[in-house]
C-alpha positions as CSV (number, residue, x, y, z in Angstrom):
1,M,-26.8,-79.0,-136.4
2,H,-27.0,-75.4,-134.8
3,S,-30.3,-73.8,-134.8
4,P,-30.3,-70.1,-134.6
5,A,-33.6,-70.0,-132.6
6,R,-31.8,-72.1,-129.6
7,A,-29.7,-69.3,-127.4
8,T,-26.5,-71.0,-125.7
9,V,-24.4,-69.4,-123.1
10,S,-20.7,-69.8,-123.6
11,G,-18.5,-70.1,-120.9
12,P,-15.9,-72.4,-119.4
13,H,-17.4,-75.9,-119.4
14,L,-17.0,-79.1,-117.7
15,G,-16.1,-82.2,-120.4
16,L,-19.0,-84.8,-120.8
17,A,-21.8,-82.7,-118.8
18,S,-21.4,-79.4,-121.1
19,Q,-22.2,-77.3,-117.7
20,P,-20.6,-74.0,-116.9
21,V,-17.9,-74.8,-113.8
22,Y,-19.8,-72.3,-111.8
23,A,-23.1,-74.1,-112.3
24,T,-21.4,-77.5,-111.4
25,L,-19.5,-76.5,-108.2
26,V,-22.0,-73.8,-106.8
27,Q,-24.6,-77.3,-106.2
28,F,-22.2,-78.5,-103.6
29,P,-21.8,-75.8,-101.1
30,A,-25.8,-75.3,-101.0
31,V,-26.2,-78.8,-100.2
32,C,-23.7,-78.5,-97.5
33,F,-25.2,-75.4,-95.7
34,V,-28.6,-77.0,-96.1
35,G,-27.3,-80.1,-94.4
36,T,-25.7,-77.8,-91.6
37,L,-29.2,-76.3,-91.0
38,L,-30.5,-79.8,-90.3
39,T,-27.7,-81.0,-88.5
40,D,-28.2,-77.9,-86.4
41,L,-31.3,-78.8,-86.2
42,A,-31.0,-82.2,-84.9
43,Y,-28.5,-81.3,-82.5
44,W,-30.6,-78.5,-81.2
45,S,-33.6,-81.1,-80.4
46,T,-31.5,-83.8,-79.4
47,T,-28.0,-82.6,-78.1
48,N,-26.1,-85.3,-79.4
49,I,-22.5,-84.3,-80.0
50,I,-22.4,-86.0,-83.6
51,W,-24.9,-83.5,-84.8
52,E,-22.3,-80.5,-84.0
53,T,-19.2,-82.8,-85.8
54,F,-21.4,-83.0,-88.9
55,S,-22.7,-79.5,-88.6
56,I,-18.9,-78.2,-88.7
57,W,-17.8,-80.8,-91.5
58,L,-20.6,-79.8,-93.6
59,L,-19.5,-76.6,-93.2
60,T,-15.9,-76.9,-93.6
61,V,-16.4,-78.6,-97.1
62,G,-19.0,-76.3,-97.8
63,C,-16.8,-73.3,-97.6
64,I,-13.8,-74.7,-99.7
65,V,-15.8,-75.8,-102.8
66,A,-17.9,-72.4,-102.5
67,A,-14.3,-70.7,-102.5
68,F,-13.5,-72.3,-106.0
69,A,-17.0,-71.9,-107.2
70,G,-16.2,-68.2,-106.1
71,I,-13.2,-68.2,-108.6
72,A,-14.9,-69.7,-111.3
73,G,-17.8,-67.6,-111.1
74,L,-15.6,-64.5,-111.0
75,L,-13.6,-65.6,-114.0
76,T,-16.9,-65.9,-115.8
77,W,-17.8,-62.7,-114.8
78,V,-14.7,-61.0,-115.9
79,K,-14.5,-62.8,-119.3
80,H,-18.2,-62.9,-120.4
81,R,-19.7,-59.3,-120.7
82,H,-23.3,-61.6,-121.4
83,V,-22.8,-62.9,-117.8
84,R,-23.0,-58.9,-116.6
85,S,-25.6,-58.0,-118.6
86,V,-28.4,-60.4,-117.4
87,P,-30.7,-58.5,-114.9
88,F,-29.9,-59.8,-111.1
89,A,-26.6,-61.1,-111.9
90,G,-25.0,-58.3,-109.7
91,L,-27.5,-59.1,-106.9
92,H,-27.0,-62.9,-107.7
93,A,-23.1,-62.2,-107.0
94,I,-23.3,-60.2,-104.1
95,T,-25.7,-62.4,-102.1
96,S,-23.3,-65.1,-103.0
97,I,-20.6,-63.3,-101.5
98,V,-22.6,-62.4,-98.3
99,A,-23.5,-66.1,-98.1
100,L,-20.2,-67.4,-98.1
101,I,-18.8,-64.9,-95.6
102,L,-21.4,-65.8,-93.0
103,A,-20.7,-69.3,-93.7
104,I,-17.2,-69.1,-92.6
105,V,-18.0,-67.0,-89.5
106,N,-20.7,-69.7,-88.8
107,A,-17.6,-72.3,-89.3
108,F,-15.5,-70.1,-86.6
109,V,-18.9,-70.1,-84.2
110,H,-19.2,-73.8,-84.8
111,S,-15.7,-74.5,-83.9
112,R,-16.7,-73.7,-80.3
113,D,-16.9,-76.0,-77.7
114,G,-20.4,-77.3,-76.4
115,Y,-24.0,-76.3,-76.5
116,T,-23.2,-72.8,-77.4
117,A,-21.3,-73.6,-81.0
118,V,-24.6,-74.2,-82.0
119,V,-27.6,-72.7,-80.1
120,P,-28.5,-69.8,-80.6
121,Q,-25.7,-68.1,-83.1
122,G,-25.0,-71.2,-85.0
123,L,-28.5,-72.1,-85.8
124,T,-29.3,-68.5,-86.6
125,L,-26.1,-68.6,-89.2
126,S,-27.3,-71.3,-90.6
127,I,-30.9,-70.0,-91.3
128,I,-29.4,-67.0,-92.7
129,V,-26.9,-68.5,-94.9
130,V,-29.6,-71.0,-96.3
131,A,-32.1,-68.1,-97.0
132,L,-29.5,-66.1,-98.4
133,M,-28.6,-69.3,-100.8
134,F,-32.3,-69.6,-102.0
135,L,-32.3,-65.9,-102.7
136,A,-29.3,-65.9,-104.6
137,T,-30.5,-69.1,-106.5
138,W,-33.7,-67.0,-107.2
139,F,-31.4,-64.1,-108.5
140,G,-29.4,-66.5,-110.6
141,W,-32.1,-68.6,-112.0
142,P,-31.5,-69.1,-115.7
143,R,-33.9,-67.0,-117.5
144,P,-34.1,-68.3,-121.3
145,Y,-35.6,-65.1,-122.4
146,Y,-32.6,-63.0,-121.1
147,I,-30.4,-65.1,-122.2
148,Q,-31.8,-65.2,-125.8
149,A,-32.0,-61.6,-126.1
150,A,-28.6,-61.2,-124.9
151,H,-27.2,-63.4,-127.5
152,N,-29.8,-62.0,-130.3
153,T,-28.4,-58.8,-131.5
154,T,-30.5,-58.7,-134.7
155,T,-33.7,-58.4,-132.9
156,A,-34.0,-55.0,-131.2
157,G,-36.0,-55.1,-128.0
158,V,-36.8,-58.6,-127.9
159,L,-36.8,-59.7,-124.0
């Protein structure tokens, strides 16, 4: 039964999970980029080359999946007006794009040889990317009162 008191967001969904495609995909790059920061810190403290290898693999996978998440997010953004009307949606999109661009730059920095592949530029970029991902998450965090107001056209002025 559909309850009028419960507002839902319509959009492209994955089968059984009933989650938007973007929300499902965007979790993987976030984990990969945080993992990259952790492996960069491990490499900085131990200089064991395996940590640099882990970092570049995590960055590569994170960038690839982030590209797919970006495509899904862009399609949702264009197709569904209510997504664009949510406060901070634009800031979420811009912050996510900047984080992806810096992650790609970070992948190129990590592809260099030796200690300078990670320290200091790679580590600095990893910190910035993770900070931007946290900021994008905060901007894009679901706010039920905004979603309900966007779907409830009968009640004016309700947030």
